[in-house]
Structure formats: structure tokens, C-alpha cells
C-alpha positions as CSV (number, residue, x, y, z in Angstrom):
1,M,100.2,118.4,69.4
2,W,98.5,116.3,72.1
3,M,100.6,113.7,73.9
4,K,99.3,110.9,76.0
5,K,100.7,110.7,79.5
6,S,102.9,107.7,80.3
7,S,101.8,105.3,83.0
8,T,104.5,106.7,85.3
9,E,103.2,110.3,84.9
10,E,99.7,109.2,85.7
11,H,100.8,107.8,89.1
12,R,103.2,110.6,90.0
13,I,102.5,112.4,93.3
14,V,103.5,116.0,93.1
15,A,104.5,118.0,96.2
16,P,102.8,121.4,96.7
17,E,104.9,124.4,96.1
18,Y,104.7,127.2,98.6
19,E,105.5,130.8,97.8
20,L,106.3,133.3,100.6
21,D,105.2,136.9,100.4
22,P,108.2,139.0,99.2
23,S,107.4,141.6,101.8
24,I,107.8,139.2,104.7
25,N,110.4,139.9,107.3
26,I,113.8,138.2,106.5
27,S,114.0,136.5,109.9
28,L,110.5,135.1,109.6
29,R,111.3,134.0,106.0
30,S,114.4,132.1,107.2
31,L,112.3,130.4,109.9
32,T,109.6,129.2,107.5
33,V,111.6,127.8,104.6
34,E,112.7,124.5,106.2
35,P,109.3,123.7,107.8
36,L,107.6,124.3,104.4
37,K,110.0,121.8,102.8
38,V,109.1,119.2,105.5
39,A,105.4,120.0,104.9
40,S,105.8,119.3,101.2
41,A,107.6,116.0,101.8
42,L,104.9,115.1,104.4
43,H,102.2,115.8,101.8
44,V,103.8,113.4,99.3
45,I,104.2,110.7,102.0
46,I,100.5,111.0,103.0
47,N,99.3,110.9,99.4
48,F,101.4,107.9,98.7
49,S,100.0,106.2,101.8
50,E,96.4,106.9,100.9
51,R,96.9,105.7,97.3
52,Y,98.7,102.4,98.1
53,V,97.0,101.3,101.3
54,L,95.1,98.5,99.6
55,H,96.4,94.9,99.6
56,N,96.1,94.7,95.8
57,Y,99.3,96.6,95.4
58,G,101.2,93.8,97.2
59,L,102.3,93.0,100.7
60,V,105.6,95.0,100.5
61,A,103.7,98.2,99.5
62,H,101.2,97.5,102.2
63,A,104.0,97.1,104.8
64,L,105.7,100.2,103.6
65,V,102.5,102.2,103.9
66,A,101.9,100.9,107.4
67,E,105.4,102.0,108.4
68,L,105.0,105.4,106.7
69,S,101.7,105.9,108.5
70,N,103.5,105.3,111.8
71,Y,106.2,107.8,110.8
72,V,103.5,110.5,109.9
73,Q,101.8,110.0,113.2
74,E,105.1,110.4,115.0
75,I,105.7,113.6,113.2
76,R,102.2,114.9,114.0
77,N,102.7,114.1,117.7
78,N,106.0,116.0,117.7
79,M,104.4,119.0,116.0
80,V,101.7,119.0,118.7
81,K,104.4,119.0,121.4
82,L,106.2,121.9,119.7
83,E,103.0,123.9,119.5
84,S,102.2,123.3,123.1
85,V,105.7,124.4,124.2
86,H,105.3,127.5,122.0
87,V,101.9,128.3,123.5
88,S,103.1,127.9,127.1
89,L,106.1,130.2,126.4
90,T,103.9,132.9,124.9
91,V,101.4,132.9,127.7
């Protein structure tokens, strides 16, 4: 039986699901679980921001998207800092 999607299901943003290789080292697995959760949440925030950036969704949504964009940029800057520290430690 075919069912029509509700309006809320059509607008739902789904986070990606990551699967780790079962043969991966346990210590490496423990180090990757939390960053992957953050990456999934960040994916949802970015997709929301891209979808609701227009003014026709209202001023409150537009202000929320602007603040979320600042938050995403801050996270990206921190990730670059972390990567540069990691690179300098390995060299």
C-alpha cells in the first residue's frame, strides 16, 4: 500500500549514519566515535541553514540561520587549529 508522506516528513533533515570497519583497532574506534557524532550533527545544522536561509521563511528563521552559520564557522576554525597542532606534533 502506498502512503503519502506528511508535510513534516518532506521537510525532515536526516543525519548521515557512519559505520566503522569491524576490523579497526579498538583504540582508534574509541577515538572516532565522538567526532563522527559531531560530524552528523554538523551535517544537519548545515543542511538546515542552507534550506532556511531565505527571508520567506521569516525573520526569526533567518536570524537563527545567521547564528548557526557563525557557529559552524567557529567549529570549522577550531578544526583547522586542531589539524595544524596535530601536523606540527607529527613532523
